C-alpha positions as CSV (number, residue, x, y, z in Angstrom):
1,M,-46.5,2.6,13.2
2,I,-43.1,3.6,14.3
3,L,-43.8,2.5,17.8
4,L,-45.2,-0.8,16.5
5,G,-42.1,-1.3,14.3
6,L,-39.9,-0.8,17.4
7,R,-42.0,-3.2,19.4
8,L,-41.8,-5.8,16.7
9,S,-38.0,-5.4,16.4
10,L,-37.4,-5.6,20.1
11,R,-40.1,-7.8,21.6
12,S,-40.8,-10.5,19.1
13,G,-39.1,-13.5,20.7
14,R,-35.7,-15.0,20.8
15,E,-35.4,-15.5,17.0
16,T,-35.9,-11.7,16.4
17,A,-33.4,-10.9,19.2
18,A,-30.8,-13.2,17.6
19,R,-31.4,-11.6,14.2
20,L,-31.0,-8.1,15.7
21,A,-27.8,-9.1,17.4
22,L,-26.4,-10.4,14.1
23,I,-27.4,-7.3,12.3
24,V,-25.7,-5.1,14.9
25,A,-22.6,-7.2,14.8
26,G,-22.4,-7.2,11.0
27,V,-23.0,-3.4,10.7
28,A,-20.6,-2.6,13.5
29,A,-17.8,-4.5,11.7
30,G,-18.5,-2.7,8.4
31,V,-18.6,0.7,10.1
32,G,-15.4,0.0,12.0
33,V,-13.6,-0.9,8.7
34,L,-15.0,2.3,7.0
35,L,-13.9,4.5,9.9
36,A,-10.4,2.9,9.9
37,T,-10.1,3.8,6.2
38,L,-11.3,7.4,6.8
39,S,-8.9,7.8,9.7
40,L,-5.9,6.7,7.6
41,F,-6.8,9.1,4.8
42,N,-7.2,12.0,7.2
43,A,-3.8,11.3,8.7
44,F,-2.3,11.2,5.2
45,Q,-4.0,14.5,4.3
46,A,-2.9,16.2,7.6
47,T,0.7,15.0,7.1
48,G,0.8,16.3,3.6
49,E,-0.6,19.7,4.6
50,R,2.0,20.4,7.3
51,P,4.4,23.4,6.6
52,C,7.3,22.1,4.5
53,W,10.4,23.7,6.1
54,E,12.5,21.4,4.0
55,C,11.2,23.3,0.9
56,T,12.9,26.5,1.9
57,R,14.9,27.7,-1.1
58,G,17.0,30.6,0.0
59,T,19.6,32.3,-2.2
60,A,23.2,31.8,-3.1
61,P,25.4,32.9,-0.2
62,S,27.0,35.9,-1.8
63,G,28.0,39.0,0.1
64,W,27.2,37.7,3.6
65,A,29.2,38.9,6.5
66,L,29.9,37.9,10.0
67,G,28.4,41.1,11.2
68,A,25.0,40.5,9.6
69,T,22.0,40.9,11.9
70,G,19.6,38.4,10.4
71,G,19.4,35.3,8.2
72,A,21.3,32.1,8.3
73,L,23.3,29.7,6.1
74,W,21.6,26.4,5.5
75,N,22.9,23.2,3.9
76,L,20.1,20.6,3.5
77,R,20.9,17.1,2.3
78,E,20.2,13.5,2.8
79,D,22.2,10.9,4.5
80,F,21.7,7.1,4.8
81,Y,22.1,4.5,7.5
82,A,21.2,0.8,7.2
83,G,18.9,1.6,4.2
84,R,17.1,4.4,6.0
85,T,17.1,8.0,4.9
86,I,18.2,10.7,7.3
87,T,17.3,14.4,6.6
88,R,20.3,16.5,7.7
89,L,20.3,20.3,8.0
90,D,23.6,22.1,8.8
91,A,22.8,25.7,9.9
92,A,24.8,28.7,10.9
93,A,23.2,31.9,12.2
94,L,24.3,35.2,10.6
95,G,22.9,37.4,13.3
96,D,20.4,37.6,16.2
97,R,17.3,37.1,14.0
98,A,18.1,33.7,12.4
99,P,15.1,31.8,11.1
100,V,14.0,28.8,13.2
101,I,12.3,25.7,11.8
102,P,9.0,24.4,13.3
103,G,9.5,22.1,16.3
104,L,12.4,24.1,17.7
105,S,12.5,27.1,20.0
106,R,15.9,28.1,18.7
107,M,18.5,26.8,16.2
108,P,21.6,24.9,17.5
109,G,24.8,26.8,18.0
110,P,28.2,25.6,16.8
111,G,29.0,22.2,18.4
112,Q,25.3,21.4,19.0
113,Y,22.6,19.5,17.3
114,Y,18.9,18.6,17.6
115,A,17.7,15.2,16.6
116,S,14.2,13.7,16.0
117,P,13.2,11.2,18.7
118,A,13.6,8.2,16.2
119,L,17.1,9.3,15.2
120,A,18.0,10.0,18.8
121,G,17.2,6.4,19.7
122,L,19.2,5.2,16.7
123,L,22.2,7.4,17.8
124,D,22.1,5.9,21.2
125,S,21.9,2.3,20.0
126,A,24.3,2.3,16.9
127,P,28.1,2.2,17.3
128,R,29.4,5.7,17.3
129,E,31.9,5.1,14.4
130,Q,29.0,3.9,12.2
131,L,26.6,6.9,12.7
132,A,27.1,9.4,15.5
133,A,30.6,10.3,14.3
134,R,29.0,12.0,11.2
135,F,27.4,14.6,13.5
136,P,29.9,16.7,15.4
137,G,28.9,18.2,18.7
138,T,26.6,17.4,21.6
139,R,22.9,16.8,21.6
140,A,21.0,20.0,22.7
141,G,17.5,18.4,22.6
142,L,14.9,16.8,20.5
143,I,13.0,18.1,17.4
144,G,9.3,18.6,18.0
145,R,6.6,16.9,16.0
146,A,5.8,20.1,14.1
147,A,8.9,19.5,12.0
148,L,8.2,15.8,11.4
149,S,5.9,13.8,9.2
150,G,5.7,11.0,11.6
151,P,7.3,9.4,14.7
152,D,9.6,7.3,12.6
153,E,11.2,10.2,10.6
154,L,14.9,10.6,10.9
155,V,15.9,14.3,11.0
156,I,18.9,16.1,12.5
157,V,19.7,19.8,12.7
158,V,23.5,20.4,13.2
159,G,24.8,23.8,14.2
160,G,28.1,25.2,12.8
161,T,30.0,28.4,12.2
162,P,29.3,30.4,9.0
163,Q,32.7,29.4,7.6
164,Q,32.0,25.7,8.1
165,V,28.5,25.8,6.5
166,A,29.6,28.1,3.7
167,A,32.3,25.5,2.7
168,M,29.7,22.8,2.1
169,T,28.3,22.1,-1.3
170,G,24.8,23.4,-2.0
171,T,24.7,25.9,0.9
172,R,22.0,28.6,0.7
173,Q,21.4,31.9,2.5
174,V,18.0,31.8,4.2
175,D,16.0,34.7,5.6
176,T,12.6,33.1,6.2
177,V,11.4,29.5,6.6
178,A,8.9,28.2,4.0
179,T,5.4,27.6,5.4
180,E,3.6,26.2,2.4
181,P,2.8,22.4,2.1
182,A,5.2,20.3,0.1
183,V,4.5,19.7,-3.5
184,D,5.0,15.9,-3.5
185,Q,4.5,14.1,-6.8
186,S,4.0,10.9,-4.9
187,A,1.0,12.4,-3.1
188,D,-1.1,12.0,-6.3
189,V,-0.1,8.4,-6.4
190,Y,-1.3,8.0,-2.8
191,R,-4.5,9.8,-3.4
192,F,-5.1,7.5,-6.4
193,G,-4.4,4.6,-4.2
194,F,-6.9,5.8,-1.6
195,G,-9.4,6.3,-4.3
196,I,-9.0,2.8,-5.6
197,A,-9.2,1.6,-2.0
198,A,-12.4,3.5,-1.5
199,V,-13.9,1.9,-4.7
200,G,-12.7,-1.6,-3.6
201,L,-13.8,-1.1,0.0
202,I,-17.1,0.7,-0.3
203,V,-18.6,-2.2,-2.2
204,P,-18.0,-4.9,0.4
205,V,-19.0,-2.6,3.2
206,L,-22.3,-1.8,1.4
207,V,-22.8,-5.5,0.7
208,L,-22.1,-6.2,4.4
209,V,-24.7,-3.6,5.6
210,G,-27.2,-4.8,3.0
211,T,-26.7,-8.5,3.9
212,A,-27.0,-7.7,7.6
213,T,-30.2,-5.7,7.3
214,R,-31.8,-8.4,5.1
215,L,-31.2,-11.2,7.5
216,A,-34.1,-13.8,7.4
217,A,-35.7,-11.7,4.7
218,A,-38.0,-14.5,3.7
219,R,-39.4,-14.9,7.2
220,R,-39.9,-11.1,7.5
221,E,-41.6,-11.0,4.1
222,T,-44.0,-13.7,5.2
223,R,-44.7,-11.9,8.4
224,F,-45.3,-8.5,6.7
225,A,-47.5,-10.3,4.1
226,A,-49.6,-11.6,6.9
227,I,-49.9,-8.1,8.4
228,R,-51.1,-6.9,5.0
229,L,-53.8,-9.6,4.9
230,V,-55.3,-8.2,8.1
231,G,-55.6,-4.8,6.6
232,A,-52.2,-3.0,6.7
233,T,-51.5,-0.7,3.7
234,S,-48.3,-0.8,1.6
235,R,-47.2,2.5,3.2
236,Q,-47.6,1.1,6.7
237,I,-45.6,-2.0,5.7
238,N,-42.9,0.2,4.4
239,I,-42.7,2.1,7.7
240,L,-42.4,-1.2,9.7
241,A,-39.7,-2.5,7.4
242,A,-37.7,0.8,7.4
243,V,-37.9,1.0,11.2
244,D,-36.8,-2.6,11.7
245,A,-33.8,-2.2,9.4
246,A,-32.9,1.3,10.5
247,L,-32.9,0.3,14.2
248,G,-30.5,-2.5,13.7
249,A,-28.3,-0.4,11.5
250,L,-28.3,2.6,13.9
251,L,-27.3,0.3,16.8
252,G,-24.7,-1.3,14.6
253,A,-23.3,2.1,13.6
254,L,-23.0,3.2,17.2
255,A,-21.4,-0.1,18.1
256,G,-19.0,0.4,15.1
257,V,-17.9,3.7,16.5
258,V,-17.1,2.1,19.8
259,L,-15.3,-0.7,18.1
260,F,-13.2,1.7,16.1
261,Q,-12.1,3.5,19.3
262,L,-10.8,0.2,20.6
263,V,-8.7,-0.6,17.5
264,R,-7.7,3.0,16.7
265,P,-4.2,2.6,18.3
266,A,-3.5,-0.4,16.1
267,V,-4.9,1.5,13.0
268,A,-2.5,4.4,13.7
269,G,0.4,2.0,13.5
270,I,-0.4,0.9,9.9
271,R,2.5,2.0,7.7
272,I,0.5,3.1,4.6
273,T,3.3,5.4,3.3
274,G,6.2,3.4,4.7
275,S,6.2,5.1,8.1
276,R,3.7,5.5,10.9
277,F,1.4,8.6,11.3
278,F,1.2,10.5,14.6
279,P,-1.7,8.7,16.5
280,E,-3.7,11.9,17.1
281,L,-4.0,12.4,13.3
282,A,-5.5,9.0,12.6
283,V,-9.1,9.9,13.5
284,P,-12.2,10.7,11.5
285,S,-13.5,14.2,11.7
286,P,-16.8,15.0,13.5
287,W,-18.7,15.4,10.3
288,Q,-17.5,12.0,9.1
289,Y,-18.7,10.4,12.2
290,A,-22.1,12.1,11.8
291,A,-22.3,11.2,8.1
292,V,-21.6,7.5,8.8
293,I,-24.1,7.3,11.7
294,A,-26.8,9.1,9.6
295,C,-26.1,7.3,6.2
296,V,-25.8,3.7,7.4
297,P,-29.4,3.5,8.7
298,L,-30.7,5.2,5.5
299,V,-28.8,2.6,3.4
300,A,-30.2,-0.2,5.6
301,A,-33.8,1.2,5.2
302,G,-33.4,1.4,1.5
303,A,-32.1,-2.2,1.3
304,A,-35.1,-3.4,3.4
305,L,-37.6,-1.6,1.2
306,W,-36.1,-3.0,-1.9
307,S,-36.3,-6.6,-0.5
308,L,-40.0,-6.1,0.2
309,R,-41.0,-5.0,-3.3
310,R,-43.0,-8.2,-3.7
311,V,-45.0,-7.6,-0.5
312,R,-45.9,-4.1,-1.7
313,I,-47.3,-5.6,-5.0
314,S,-49.6,-8.1,-3.4
315,P,-50.2,-9.7,0.1
316,L,-49.8,-13.1,-1.6
317,G,-46.6,-12.1,-3.4
318,V,-44.4,-14.0,-1.0
319,A,-46.3,-17.2,-1.3
320,R,-46.5,-17.1,-5.0
321,K,-43.0,-15.9,-5.8
322,S,-41.3,-17.8,-8.6
323,A,-37.6,-18.6,-9.1
324,P,-35.6,-15.7,-10.6
325,P,-34.4,-16.2,-14.2
326,P,-30.9,-17.6,-14.5
327,P,-28.1,-15.2,-15.4
328,R,-27.1,-15.2,-19.1
329,A,-23.8,-15.6,-20.8
330,W,-23.7,-12.0,-21.9
331,R,-22.5,-11.1,-18.4
332,V,-19.0,-12.3,-19.2
333,I,-18.6,-10.0,-22.2
334,P,-17.3,-6.9,-20.3
335,L,-14.7,-9.1,-18.5
336,L,-13.4,-10.6,-21.8
337,A,-13.4,-7.2,-23.5
338,G,-11.3,-5.6,-20.7
339,L,-8.8,-8.5,-20.7
340,G,-8.7,-8.3,-24.5
341,L,-7.7,-4.6,-24.3
342,F,-4.8,-5.4,-22.0
343,A,-3.7,-8.3,-24.1
344,G,-3.5,-6.2,-27.3
345,P,-4.4,-2.5,-28.0
346,A,-3.6,-1.1,-24.6
347,F,0.1,-2.0,-24.9
348,K,0.5,-2.1,-28.6
349,D,4.2,-1.9,-29.8
350,G,5.4,-1.8,-26.2
351,K,3.9,1.6,-25.6
352,P,1.0,1.9,-23.1
353,D,-2.2,3.8,-24.2
354,T,-3.5,5.4,-21.0
355,L,-7.0,5.8,-22.3
356,L,-7.4,2.2,-23.4
357,A,-5.7,0.9,-20.2
358,N,-8.1,2.8,-18.0
359,A,-11.0,1.6,-20.1
360,G,-9.7,-1.9,-19.8
361,I,-9.5,-1.7,-16.0
362,A,-13.0,-0.3,-15.8
363,L,-14.4,-3.1,-18.0
364,V,-12.6,-5.8,-16.0
365,M,-14.0,-4.4,-12.7
366,V,-17.5,-4.2,-14.0
367,G,-17.2,-7.6,-15.7
368,L,-16.0,-9.3,-12.5
369,V,-19.1,-8.3,-10.7
370,L,-21.5,-9.1,-13.6
371,A,-19.9,-12.4,-14.5
372,G,-19.8,-13.7,-10.9
373,P,-23.4,-15.0,-10.7
374,W,-23.1,-16.7,-14.2
375,L,-19.8,-18.4,-13.3
376,T,-21.3,-19.5,-10.0
377,M,-24.2,-21.1,-11.8
378,L,-21.8,-22.9,-14.2
379,G,-19.7,-24.1,-11.3
380,A,-22.7,-25.4,-9.4
381,R,-24.0,-27.2,-12.4
382,L,-20.6,-28.7,-13.1
383,A,-20.4,-29.9,-9.5
384,A,-23.8,-31.5,-9.7
385,R,-22.7,-33.4,-12.8
386,L,-19.4,-34.6,-11.4
387,T,-20.6,-35.8,-8.0
388,R,-23.2,-38.2,-6.7
389,G,-23.1,-37.2,-3.0
390,A,-26.4,-35.9,-1.5
391,A,-24.8,-32.9,0.2
392,T,-23.1,-31.7,-3.0
393,L,-26.2,-32.2,-5.0
394,L,-28.3,-30.2,-2.6
395,A,-25.8,-27.4,-2.4
396,A,-25.3,-27.4,-6.2
397,Q,-29.0,-27.3,-6.9
398,R,-29.6,-24.4,-4.5
399,L,-26.6,-22.4,-6.0
400,A,-27.8,-23.1,-9.5
401,A,-31.4,-22.1,-8.7
402,D,-30.4,-18.6,-7.3
403,P,-26.7,-17.8,-8.1
404,K,-27.2,-14.1,-7.7
405,T,-28.1,-14.4,-4.0
406,A,-25.3,-16.9,-3.5
407,F,-22.7,-14.6,-5.1
408,R,-24.0,-11.4,-3.5
409,S,-22.4,-12.0,-0.1
410,V,-18.9,-12.4,-1.6
411,S,-19.2,-9.9,-4.5
412,G,-17.5,-7.2,-2.4
413,L,-14.3,-9.3,-2.3
414,V,-13.9,-9.4,-6.1
415,L,-12.8,-5.8,-6.7
416,A,-10.4,-5.7,-3.7
417,V,-8.8,-9.0,-4.6
418,F,-8.5,-8.0,-8.2
419,I,-6.8,-4.6,-7.4
420,G,-4.6,-6.1,-4.7
421,T,-3.5,-9.0,-7.0
422,A,-2.7,-6.7,-9.9
423,I,-0.5,-4.4,-7.8
424,A,1.1,-7.2,-5.8
425,A,2.0,-8.9,-9.0
426,V,3.6,-5.8,-10.6
427,V,5.5,-4.4,-7.6
428,P,7.8,-7.4,-6.8
429,T,8.9,-7.6,-10.4
430,V,9.6,-3.9,-10.7
431,V,11.6,-4.0,-7.4
432,A,13.5,-7.1,-8.5
433,G,14.3,-5.4,-11.8
434,Q,15.6,-2.3,-10.0
435,R,17.9,-4.5,-7.9
436,A,19.1,-6.6,-10.9
437,V,21.7,-4.1,-12.1
438,A,24.8,-6.0,-13.3
439,G,23.2,-9.2,-12.1
440,G,22.9,-7.8,-8.6
441,T,26.7,-7.6,-8.1
442,L,26.6,-3.9,-7.5
443,N,24.0,-3.9,-4.8
444,D,26.6,-3.8,-1.9
445,V,28.9,-1.3,-3.7
446,L,29.0,2.2,-2.1
447,G,29.4,5.1,-4.4
448,A,30.5,8.6,-3.4
449,T,31.0,11.6,-5.6
450,L,33.8,13.8,-4.2
451,W,34.1,16.4,-6.9
452,R,32.0,17.9,-9.7
453,P,32.7,20.8,-12.1
454,G,32.3,24.1,-10.2
455,I,33.1,22.4,-6.9
456,A,36.6,22.5,-5.3
457,S,38.3,19.2,-5.5
458,L,40.3,17.4,-2.8
459,S,43.9,18.3,-2.6
460,P,46.3,15.4,-3.7
461,R,47.3,14.9,-0.1
462,A,43.7,14.7,1.2
463,A,42.8,12.3,-1.6
464,A,45.7,10.1,-0.9
465,D,45.0,10.1,2.8
466,L,41.3,9.2,2.2
467,L,42.2,6.3,-0.1
468,A,44.8,5.0,2.3
469,Q,42.2,5.0,5.2
470,V,39.7,3.1,3.0
471,R,42.3,0.6,1.8
472,A,43.5,0.0,5.4
473,R,40.2,-1.8,6.1
474,P,40.5,-5.6,5.7
475,G,38.2,-7.1,3.0
476,V,37.6,-3.8,1.2
477,D,37.9,-3.2,-2.6
478,V,38.0,0.4,-3.8
479,L,37.9,1.9,-7.3
480,P,39.2,5.5,-7.4
481,I,37.7,7.5,-10.3
482,Y,39.7,10.4,-11.6
483,A,38.6,13.4,-13.6
484,R,40.0,13.9,-17.1
485,A,42.5,16.8,-17.3
486,D,40.8,18.3,-20.4
487,L,37.2,18.0,-18.9
488,E,36.2,21.6,-19.7
489,S,37.1,21.2,-23.4
490,L,35.2,17.9,-24.0
491,R,32.7,17.7,-26.8
492,P,30.1,14.9,-27.4
493,P,31.2,12.1,-29.8
494,P,29.6,12.2,-33.3
495,D,27.1,9.5,-32.4
496,G,25.6,11.8,-29.8
497,S,26.6,9.6,-26.8
498,P,28.0,11.4,-23.6
499,P,31.8,11.8,-23.7
500,A,34.1,9.8,-21.4
501,T,34.8,12.1,-18.5
502,S,36.7,9.9,-16.1
503,V,39.7,7.6,-15.8
504,V,40.3,4.5,-13.7
505,E,43.4,2.4,-13.2
506,C,43.2,-1.1,-14.5
507,S,44.6,-2.7,-11.4
508,D,41.6,-1.3,-9.4
509,L,39.1,-2.1,-12.2
510,A,40.0,-5.7,-12.0
511,H,38.3,-5.9,-8.6
512,F,35.0,-4.7,-10.3
513,P,34.7,-7.0,-13.4
514,M,31.0,-6.2,-13.6
515,L,31.9,-2.7,-14.8
516,G,34.1,-3.9,-17.7
517,R,37.7,-4.8,-18.5
518,C,40.8,-2.8,-19.7
519,P,42.3,-3.3,-23.1
520,E,45.4,-5.6,-23.2
521,G,48.5,-3.9,-21.8
522,A,46.7,-0.7,-20.6
523,R,47.4,0.8,-17.2
524,A,44.4,3.1,-17.1
525,V,41.3,3.5,-19.2
526,L,38.8,6.2,-20.1
527,G,35.1,5.7,-19.4
528,R,31.9,7.1,-18.0
529,F,32.4,5.7,-14.5
530,D,31.3,9.0,-12.9
531,R,27.9,8.7,-14.5
532,V,27.4,5.3,-12.7
533,V,28.3,6.8,-9.3
534,G,26.0,9.8,-9.8
535,A,23.0,7.9,-11.3
536,D,19.7,7.9,-9.4
537,N,18.1,5.3,-11.6
538,P,19.3,1.6,-11.8
539,L,17.9,1.4,-15.3
540,T,20.3,4.1,-16.4
541,V,23.2,2.2,-14.9
542,D,22.2,-1.0,-16.6
543,K,22.2,0.7,-20.0
544,L,25.7,2.1,-19.4
545,L,27.3,-1.2,-18.6
546,P,30.0,-2.3,-19.6
547,L,32.0,0.9,-19.0
548,A,35.2,-0.4,-20.5
549,G,36.3,-3.0,-23.1
550,P,38.8,-3.9,-25.7
551,A,38.0,-0.9,-27.7
552,S,38.3,1.6,-24.8
553,E,40.9,4.3,-25.0
554,A,43.9,3.9,-22.8
555,A,44.9,6.8,-20.5
556,S,46.9,7.8,-17.5
557,A,45.6,8.8,-14.0
558,D,48.8,10.6,-13.1
559,G,48.2,14.1,-11.8
560,L,44.4,13.9,-12.1
561,D,41.9,15.0,-9.4
562,L,40.0,12.3,-7.5
563,M,36.4,12.6,-8.7
564,A,34.6,9.7,-7.0
565,V,35.2,6.3,-5.3
566,M,33.3,3.0,-5.5
567,I,33.8,0.8,-2.4
568,R,32.8,-2.8,-1.9
569,T,32.8,-4.8,1.3
570,G,30.8,-7.7,2.5
571,D,30.4,-6.5,6.1
572,G,27.5,-4.1,6.9
573,A,29.3,-2.6,9.9
574,T,32.4,-1.9,7.9
575,L,30.2,-0.3,5.2
576,E,28.7,2.1,7.6
577,R,32.1,3.1,9.0
578,L,33.3,3.7,5.5
579,R,30.2,5.8,4.7
580,T,30.9,7.9,7.8
581,L,34.5,8.3,6.6
582,V,33.8,9.5,3.1
583,A,30.6,11.5,4.0
584,G,32.7,14.4,5.2
585,H,34.4,14.7,1.7
586,S,31.4,13.8,-0.5
587,A,29.4,16.2,-2.6
588,Q,26.3,14.2,-1.9
589,A,25.2,11.4,0.5
590,P,27.2,8.2,-0.3
591,M,24.8,5.4,-1.2
592,T,25.0,1.8,-2.2
593,F,23.3,0.7,-5.5
594,A,20.8,-1.3,-3.5
595,E,19.8,1.9,-1.6
596,I,19.4,3.8,-4.8
597,A,17.2,1.0,-6.1
598,Q,15.3,1.0,-2.8
599,V,14.6,4.8,-3.0
600,R,13.0,4.4,-6.4
601,A,11.2,1.3,-5.3
602,D,9.7,2.9,-2.2
603,L,6.9,4.5,-4.2
604,Y,5.9,1.2,-5.7
605,T,6.1,-0.7,-2.3
606,R,4.0,2.0,-0.6
607,A,1.3,1.7,-3.3
608,E,1.4,-2.1,-2.7
609,S,1.0,-1.5,1.0
610,I,-2.1,0.6,0.4
611,A,-3.5,-2.2,-1.9
612,L,-2.7,-5.0,0.6
613,A,-4.2,-3.0,3.5
614,M,-7.3,-2.5,1.4
615,V,-7.4,-6.3,0.6
616,A,-7.1,-7.1,4.3
617,L,-9.8,-4.7,5.4
618,T,-12.0,-5.9,2.6
619,L,-11.5,-9.5,3.6
620,V,-12.6,-8.5,7.1
621,A,-15.7,-7.0,5.7
622,G,-16.2,-10.1,3.5
623,G,-15.8,-12.4,6.4
624,C,-18.3,-10.5,8.4
625,S,-20.7,-10.7,5.4
626,L,-20.3,-14.4,5.5
627,V,-21.0,-14.6,9.2
628,V,-24.2,-12.6,8.7
629,A,-25.2,-14.5,5.6
630,V,-24.6,-18.0,7.1
631,G,-26.3,-17.1,10.3
632,G,-29.2,-15.5,8.6
633,G,-29.5,-18.4,6.1
634,L,-29.7,-20.9,9.0
635,V,-32.4,-18.9,10.7
636,E,-34.3,-18.6,7.4
637,R,-34.1,-22.2,6.5
638,R,-34.6,-23.7,9.9
639,Q,-38.0,-25.2,8.8
640,P,-36.8,-27.1,5.6
641,F,-33.6,-28.2,7.3
642,T,-35.6,-29.6,10.3
643,L,-38.0,-31.4,8.0
644,L,-34.9,-33.0,6.3
645,R,-33.7,-34.1,9.7
646,L,-37.1,-35.6,10.5
647,A,-36.9,-37.4,7.1
648,G,-33.7,-39.1,8.1
649,T,-31.0,-36.8,6.6
650,P,-27.9,-36.8,8.8
651,A,-26.9,-33.5,10.4
652,R,-23.4,-34.0,8.9
653,T,-25.0,-33.9,5.4
654,L,-26.8,-30.6,6.2
655,A,-23.6,-29.2,7.6
656,T,-21.8,-30.1,4.3
657,V,-24.5,-28.4,2.3
658,V,-24.1,-25.2,4.2
659,L,-20.3,-25.3,3.9
660,L,-20.4,-25.9,0.2
661,E,-23.0,-23.2,-0.5
662,S,-20.8,-20.7,1.2
663,A,-17.3,-21.9,0.2
664,L,-17.9,-22.4,-3.5
665,P,-18.9,-18.8,-4.3
666,L,-16.1,-17.5,-2.0
667,V,-13.3,-19.6,-3.6
668,L,-14.7,-18.9,-7.1
669,A,-14.7,-15.2,-6.5
670,A,-11.2,-15.2,-5.1
671,V,-9.8,-17.3,-7.9
672,L,-11.6,-15.3,-10.6
673,A,-10.4,-12.0,-9.2
674,A,-6.8,-13.2,-8.7
675,G,-6.7,-14.6,-12.2
676,A,-7.9,-11.3,-13.7
677,G,-5.4,-9.4,-11.6
678,F,-2.5,-11.5,-12.9
679,A,-3.8,-11.1,-16.5
680,V,-3.9,-7.3,-16.2
681,A,-0.5,-7.2,-14.5
682,E,1.4,-9.2,-17.1
683,P,1.5,-6.4,-19.8
684,A,2.2,-3.7,-17.2
685,I,5.3,-5.7,-16.0
686,G,6.9,-5.3,-19.4
687,Q,6.5,-1.5,-19.2
688,L,7.6,-0.9,-15.6
689,A,10.3,-3.6,-15.0
690,M,13.7,-3.4,-16.5
691,K,14.4,-5.3,-19.7
692,G,15.3,-8.9,-19.0
693,A,13.8,-8.9,-15.5
694,S,12.0,-12.1,-14.9
695,P,8.4,-11.9,-13.4
696,A,8.5,-12.2,-9.6
697,M,5.8,-13.8,-7.5
698,P,3.9,-11.6,-5.1
699,G,5.4,-11.3,-1.6
700,P,4.4,-13.4,1.4
701,V,2.2,-10.6,2.7
702,Y,-0.1,-10.9,-0.3
703,F,-0.5,-14.7,0.1
704,A,-0.9,-14.2,3.9
705,C,-3.7,-11.6,3.3
706,L,-5.5,-13.7,0.6
707,G,-4.9,-17.2,2.0
708,G,-5.4,-16.1,5.6
709,G,-8.6,-14.3,4.7
710,L,-10.0,-17.3,2.8
711,A,-9.0,-19.6,5.7
712,A,-10.6,-17.3,8.2
713,S,-13.8,-17.1,6.2
714,L,-14.0,-20.8,6.0
715,L,-13.3,-21.0,9.7
716,V,-16.2,-18.6,10.3
717,I,-18.5,-20.9,8.3
718,L,-17.4,-23.9,10.3
719,T,-18.1,-22.1,13.6
720,A,-21.7,-21.7,12.5
721,L,-22.3,-25.4,11.9
722,P,-22.9,-26.4,15.5
723,L,-25.7,-23.9,15.5
724,L,-27.3,-25.8,12.7
725,R,-27.3,-29.1,14.7
726,R,-29.2,-27.3,17.6
727,M,-31.6,-25.4,15.4
728,T,-32.7,-28.5,13.4
729,A,-33.0,-30.9,16.3
730,P,-36.3,-32.9,15.9
731,D,-37.4,-31.8,19.4
732,N,-37.5,-28.2,18.1
733,A,-39.8,-29.0,15.1
734,R,-42.2,-26.1,15.9
735,F,-43.1,-23.6,13.2
736,E,-45.2,-20.5,13.1
C-alpha cells in the first residue's frame, strides 16, 4: 500500500502534480520560518552563555606594589558617543602574570589600547576631538570575538601605569578573569519574549502545514471513498492518505531547510536584542534540524487522517456529508471575560494584579481563536443583507455556511497580531514618557558628576580651568553645582525628604528655568541638583522638579568644591567635544538626559523588536497559508465554478467571490486582534508610562508590518485569480 500511495501521489496527472507542488511550497515556507526562529533563539542563548569577563569583581586596591609579580588594576566603566554605549576597561599590569581577557593574547601596555572592530571603525570615521581624544595612546590591535557579544559591540581596553589606573574612581585589583556567564535580568525578558513568539508563531506554522497537506481535501476524499467501494479497508485508506500527506510534507521540509540556508545571512542580521549576532551562531542545531524534518511529516499525516474521518466511517460518507453546525455565541465569552479582567480587577486602584493579568491574557488569546468563526459568520451574514451584488452574495453565503473552514487559514495570524499590537502600543508611550522629563527640555542637557563623598574633588584651580574651557565654547550654557560645606553633618528634614546637598548660583540657574528659579534677591540657592545629575531614571527626575523656588534657602557658593556640571548646547558635535573634555574629570560617564532615558527604554524597545519580528514572520506564514488555501480552493471548486461559467456567470464575478472569501476573514482577524491588543495595552500604559504622559501611537515599523502584511496577502490572492479564468474556461469542462 505504501508503494501504491507513492504512485498515486506522483503519477496521477497534472492536477495531482500541481497539488503536490503547492504542498511542498507551503510546507517549505513554514519550515523556513520555524528554522529562522530557532536560529535566532540559539544565537541569543549562545551569546548569553559566553564567559562574562565584564563581571570580574576583584578587590579594593590596597597594599599593591610596583614590584608585585601578578595581578592587575582594572577600572571598568561605560562611556557614550552619539547615543551608543562604549564599554571601557583601563588596565595596568602589576607583574608578569597579569590576567588577560578573552579575545586578546596579551593586555595593552601603557600608551596602547585594543578596540573592538566596530569601535575601531568609529574611531577612524569620527573627528578625533569628539571620540579618539578620550583614549590616549596608539592602537595595538583589535579585540577578538571571544570578548564580544556581537559584531556591533563597542569595547576598548586601554593600557596605563599602575599610578594612572589607581587614581581612577572605582578601580579594583584583579587576579583572575571571571569565566561564568553574565547574570542578566533582561535575559528573562528576552526568554519570555521568545516564548510568546513561539506561541504566536507555532500556531500559524501548524495551520500552514495543515492547510497545505489538506489541499483539495474534498477531491481526495471522493477518490478514497471510491477506492473503498472497490474493496479497500479503512486501514488501507489510512495508509494511502498518510503516505500522500507525509510525502509532500517531507519534500517540503527538505525544501524548507534549503530555503533557510539561502536566507540565513539575512536572518543573522536581525537585531532582536538591539544589535546583531555573530552569523555563525544563528543556526539551528543538528537535533533541531532532525526534529523538524521528522515531526513535520508526522503532523501532516495526522492532519490528513483527521480530514478523512468521514471516509473511515462509510464509503458513502463523502457523498452524504451534511453542512457543519454553525458556531454559537458562547465562543465570544472567553474574549469578553479576558477584556473585562483588564478593564477592571487586573488593575484595580492603579496596582496591577499579576495573576489576574496573566489570566486575562490567556482568556483573550483563547477567546480570539474561538470567537473568530462566529464573528466571521456574523460578518458574512451582515454583508449578505447589506449588498445585492451576485459576487458578494455568493461569497457571503459560502462563508456563512462554513465559517470555521474560512477562518482556519487566517487563525494563525490572530495571536501574533494581538501580541504584537499590545507591545507596540505600550512601548512608544513608555519611551515617550521617559523622554518627557521637564517637557523634554532636559533631553539635550549633559550631566557630569565630578565629585562624590569619599572621592577626591577637583582643586579650585582645576575646577576653574574646566569651567573656563566649557564656557569658551560658543552657544554653550553651563550650570556648576557645588557641594555644601557642611555635607557630612547633614540630617534628613522632619518630613523624611532627602536633604539639600548642593548649591548653584542664580545667574547660572537662570539659563535652566526648567529646574526652578531663585528667591528674589538671592545670589545662590540650596537644592538637590546633584540628585538630578546622578539619577538613572527619568521618572525620579520628574518627581524632583522644580529644584528651587521662592521658598528655597539662599546660600553662597564661595569656597565650595565643584560637585557636578550640567551643560546644554544645540550642536551635536560640540556636545561630543564637551563630553570628551569633562570625561577625564568625571566620576562616571557623562550622559545627556535623553541618553539616560534611552538606556532605560532599550529593554522595552528590544521586547518590541522581538514582537514585531514575530508578527512579520507570522504574516509570512499567514500569507503562505493564503496562497495554499486559495490555490487548493480553486482546484477543489473547479467543477462548480466551471458550471457557473457555462451558465453565464462572468469570470469577473467568480474572481470577486474568491477575493471576498479570502479577504473578509483576513481583514476581520487582523482588526479583531489589533483591537484586542489596544484594549489590553490601555491599562498597562497607565502602569508603565510616567504620570501625565499621553498615549503614543505605535511606530511606523508596526504599521509597515501589519499593513504591508495585509497588502501582501491581498496581492497573493490577486495573483491567483488569473488561474481561475484558465481553470474554469468552458473548453476545459471535463470532470472525473
